[in-house]
C-alpha positions in Angstrom: 133.4 110.7 92.0 132.4 112.5 95.7 134.3 112.6 98.5 134.1 110.0 101.0 131.7 110.2 104.2 133.7 111.3 107.3 131.5 109.7 110.1 133.0 111.7 113.2 133.6 115.0 111.8 130.6 115.7 109.5 127.3 116.8 110.8 124.7 114.3 111.4 121.8 115.4 109.0 123.5 115.2 105.8 125.1 111.9 106.6 121.8 110.5 107.6 120.3 111.6 104.3 123.3 110.2 102.2 123.0 106.8 104.2 119.1 106.6 104.5 117.9 107.9 101.0 119.6 105.1 98.8 118.4 102.2 101.4 115.1 103.7 101.5 114.8 103.4 97.7 116.1 100.3 97.2 113.5 99.2 100.0 110.9 100.8 97.9 111.9 98.9 94.9 112.1 95.6 96.6 108.4 96.0 97.8 107.1 97.1 94.5 108.7 93.7 93.0 106.8 91.6 95.8 103.8 93.3 95.1 104.0 92.7 91.1 105.1 89.2 91.8 102.0 88.6 93.9 100.0 90.0 91.5 100.8 87.7 88.7 101.3 84.5 91.3 97.4 85.6 92.2 96.6 85.3 88.6 97.9 81.6 88.3 96.4 80.0 90.8 95.3 80.5 94.4 98.0 77.6 95.4 100.7 79.7 93.7 99.4 83.0 95.9 99.6 80.5 99.0 103.0 79.6 98.4 104.2 82.9 97.8 102.9 83.9 100.9 104.2 81.2 102.8 107.6 81.9 101.4 107.7 85.9 101.9 108.9 85.6 106.0 111.7 83.7 104.7 112.8 86.1 102.1 112.4 88.8 104.4 114.8 87.2 106.8 117.7 86.4 104.2 117.4 90.2 102.6 117.4 91.9 106.2 
């Protein structure tokens, strides 16, 4: 597939991009999922939206 990353000898810029871009894309999709989830919960009822809002901090601690 691709060569392994040598964190000691390779330049920092390309290494940072190779690690940061996939992490950023993953975070973007996770946030979009949460936005869509919030939208549909809000259409169900205010209580469902409130439950989702109260559980988001716990969810973010778990995925952190």
